[in-house]
C-alpha positions as CSV (number, residue, x, y, z in Angstrom):
1,K,-9.1,15.0,9.7
2,L,-5.2,15.7,10.0
3,N,-4.5,12.1,11.4
4,N,-6.4,10.4,8.4
5,Y,-3.9,12.5,6.1
6,I,-0.9,11.2,8.1
7,R,-2.2,7.5,7.9
8,T,-2.7,7.8,4.2
9,A,0.5,9.5,3.8
10,C,-1.0,12.6,2.1
11,L,1.7,15.1,2.7
12,E,0.4,18.1,1.1
13,E,-3.1,17.6,2.5
14,A,-1.7,17.3,5.9
15,L,0.3,20.1,5.9
16,S,-2.7,22.1,4.8
17,T,-4.8,20.8,7.5
18,F,-2.3,21.4,10.3
19,G,-2.2,25.1,8.9
20,A,-6.0,25.5,9.4
21,F,-5.4,24.0,12.9
22,V,-2.9,26.6,13.7
23,A,-4.9,29.4,12.1
24,E,-7.7,28.5,14.2
25,I,-5.5,28.9,17.3
26,E,-3.9,32.0,16.2
27,A,-7.4,33.3,15.6
28,C,-8.1,33.2,19.5
29,K,-4.3,34.1,20.5
30,N,-5.3,37.2,22.1
31,K,-7.6,35.5,24.5
32,L,-5.2,32.5,25.4
33,H,-1.8,32.4,27.2
34,Y,1.0,30.8,25.7
35,N,0.7,28.1,28.7
36,Q,-2.9,27.5,27.5
37,I,-1.7,26.8,23.8
38,Q,1.2,24.3,24.7
39,P,-1.5,21.6,26.2
40,I,-3.4,22.0,22.9
41,F,-0.2,20.7,21.0
42,I,0.6,18.4,23.6
43,Q,-2.6,16.7,22.9
44,L,-2.0,17.1,19.3
45,L,1.3,15.4,19.8
46,T,-0.2,12.5,21.3
47,S,-2.8,11.9,18.8
48,I,-0.4,12.1,15.9
49,R,1.8,10.0,17.6
50,H,-0.8,7.0,17.7
51,S,-0.9,7.4,14.0
52,F,2.7,6.9,13.5
53,S,2.7,3.9,15.8
54,S,-0.3,2.1,13.7
55,F,2.5,1.7,11.1
56,G,5.2,0.7,13.5
57,T,7.1,4.0,13.3
58,D,8.0,5.0,16.7
59,I,8.3,8.7,17.0
60,E,11.4,8.9,19.0
61,I,13.6,7.4,15.9
62,L,12.2,10.6,14.1
63,F,14.1,12.5,16.6
64,G,17.1,10.5,17.3
65,D,18.0,8.2,20.4
66,G,17.5,9.5,23.7
67,T,15.4,12.7,22.7
68,D,11.9,13.2,24.4
69,P,9.6,14.6,21.9
70,Y,7.3,15.9,24.6
71,R,10.2,17.6,26.3
72,E,11.5,19.2,23.0
73,L,8.0,20.5,22.4
74,L,7.6,22.2,25.8
75,D,11.1,23.8,25.5
76,L,9.8,25.5,22.5
77,E,9.2,29.6,23.3
78,S,6.8,30.7,20.8
79,L,4.0,29.5,18.6
80,D,5.9,30.0,15.3
81,H,8.6,27.5,16.6
82,I,5.8,25.0,17.7
83,V,4.4,25.2,13.9
84,L,8.0,24.6,12.3
85,W,8.5,21.7,14.5
86,F,5.1,20.1,14.1
87,Q,5.6,20.8,10.2
88,S,9.1,18.8,10.3
89,L,7.6,16.2,12.5
90,I,4.6,15.5,9.9
91,T,7.1,15.7,6.8
92,R,9.5,13.2,8.3
93,G,7.0,10.8,10.1
94,I,4.7,10.7,6.4
95,E,8.0,9.7,4.6
96,C,8.3,6.9,7.1
97,I,4.6,5.9,6.5
98,R,5.3,5.8,2.9
99,Q,8.3,4.0,3.0
100,E,6.2,1.1,5.2
101,I,3.3,1.2,2.9
102,H,5.8,0.6,0.1
103,A,7.5,-2.3,1.9
104,R,4.0,-3.6,2.5
105,G,2.8,-3.3,-0.8
106,N,6.0,-5.6,-2.3
107,Q,5.4,-8.0,0.5
108,H,1.7,-8.5,-0.9
109,I,2.9,-8.4,-4.4
110,A,5.5,-11.3,-3.7
111,K,2.7,-13.3,-1.9
112,I,0.1,-12.7,-4.7
113,I,2.9,-13.8,-7.4
114,E,3.9,-16.8,-5.4
115,I,0.0,-17.8,-5.4
116,L,-0.3,-17.4,-9.2
117,E,2.7,-19.1,-9.9
118,N,2.2,-22.2,-7.6
119,E,-1.5,-22.5,-8.0
120,Y,-2.5,-21.6,-11.4
121,D,-4.4,-24.6,-12.0
122,K,-7.0,-23.8,-9.5
123,D,-10.0,-21.6,-9.6
124,I,-8.1,-18.5,-9.0
125,S,-9.7,-15.0,-8.9
126,L,-9.1,-11.6,-7.9
127,S,-11.8,-12.2,-5.0
128,W,-10.5,-15.4,-4.1
129,V,-6.5,-14.3,-3.5
130,A,-8.0,-11.1,-1.9
131,E,-10.2,-13.2,0.5
132,R,-7.1,-15.6,1.1
133,L,-4.6,-12.9,2.0
134,N,-7.3,-10.9,4.0
135,L,-7.0,-7.6,1.5
136,N,-9.4,-5.7,-0.5
137,P,-9.8,-6.7,-3.8
138,A,-9.8,-3.1,-5.4
139,Y,-6.3,-2.6,-3.1
140,I,-4.9,-5.7,-4.6
141,S,-6.0,-4.8,-8.5
142,R,-4.4,-1.6,-8.2
143,L,-1.1,-2.6,-6.5
144,F,-0.9,-5.4,-9.0
145,K,-0.8,-3.3,-11.9
146,Q,1.1,-0.5,-10.2
147,S,3.9,-3.0,-9.2
148,T,4.1,-5.3,-12.4
149,G,2.8,-3.2,-15.3
150,Q,0.0,-6.1,-15.6
151,P,-3.4,-6.3,-14.8
152,F,-4.1,-9.1,-12.3
153,I,-5.8,-11.5,-14.8
154,D,-3.5,-10.8,-17.7
155,Y,-0.9,-11.9,-15.3
156,L,-2.4,-14.8,-14.6
157,K,-3.2,-15.9,-18.3
158,Q,0.6,-15.7,-19.2
159,V,1.5,-18.0,-16.2
160,R,-1.1,-20.7,-17.4
161,V,-0.1,-20.1,-20.9
162,D,3.5,-20.3,-20.2
163,N,2.7,-23.9,-18.1
164,S,0.8,-25.1,-21.1
165,K,3.7,-24.6,-23.5
166,R,5.6,-26.9,-21.6
167,L,3.0,-29.6,-21.4
168,L,2.4,-29.0,-25.1
169,A,6.1,-29.7,-25.7
170,E,5.8,-32.8,-23.8
171,G,3.3,-34.0,-26.2
172,R,1.7,-36.5,-24.0
173,L,-1.8,-34.8,-23.3
174,K,-4.7,-33.6,-25.3
175,I,-5.2,-29.9,-26.0
176,N,-8.5,-30.0,-23.8
177,E,-6.8,-31.9,-21.0
178,I,-3.9,-29.2,-21.0
179,G,-6.4,-26.5,-20.7
180,R,-7.9,-28.1,-17.7
181,Q,-4.5,-28.6,-16.2
182,V,-3.2,-25.1,-16.3
183,G,-6.8,-23.6,-14.9
184,F,-8.8,-22.9,-18.1
185,G,-12.3,-23.5,-17.7
186,S,-12.8,-24.8,-21.3
187,A,-10.8,-25.9,-24.2
188,H,-12.3,-23.0,-26.0
189,Y,-11.4,-20.3,-23.9
190,F,-7.9,-22.2,-23.5
191,I,-7.3,-21.8,-27.3
192,K,-8.6,-18.3,-27.4
193,V,-6.3,-17.1,-24.6
194,F,-3.1,-19.0,-25.8
195,K,-3.7,-17.5,-29.5
196,E,-4.2,-13.7,-27.9
197,I,-0.6,-14.2,-26.2
198,T,1.4,-16.0,-28.7
199,G,-0.3,-15.5,-32.0
200,L,-0.8,-19.3,-32.5
201,T,-3.4,-21.8,-31.4
202,P,-1.8,-24.3,-29.2
203,G,-2.1,-27.1,-32.2
204,E,0.0,-24.6,-34.4
205,Y,2.3,-24.3,-31.4
């Protein structure tokens, strides 16, 4: 449970779950020698380390060059010190994961915008883009709105209308031909969307 919260960068939930983990150990403290408690936390450190490494976060970086986290953990002399040490580790590690999630999200948005700007004339849908980038459609939808302030479909409509303006200005093609060239399935839908965005029909424009 703790590792799930770490991987999803939920700091408050991760610290709360770690607190429950510690409470279970404290409840058995009278039955356990400190030398029996240490291996439990070493196993926990190994487990958490895998969660960090799945995001490319090297645990040694959180401590500084040349520091061995296992040695540092073994040198701690009380359960209280161990708890503070792990709380610091979890907090710093989740901050690194949040930065990585943000960076990855920005990379995905850049790729999506590139597809929309260059391939707006194709039969594009959220599912089509998601499959192409091997991402979840719901994730793309949420991330796109957060990053651009616009729903995916509204952004696509805007790109298509912007490109149709250029073709309309050239005056070489009929309105229904322009609609098809910029990716609208029908002239009626093209005119409807164009008016929604610009306040004019393509003919008036």
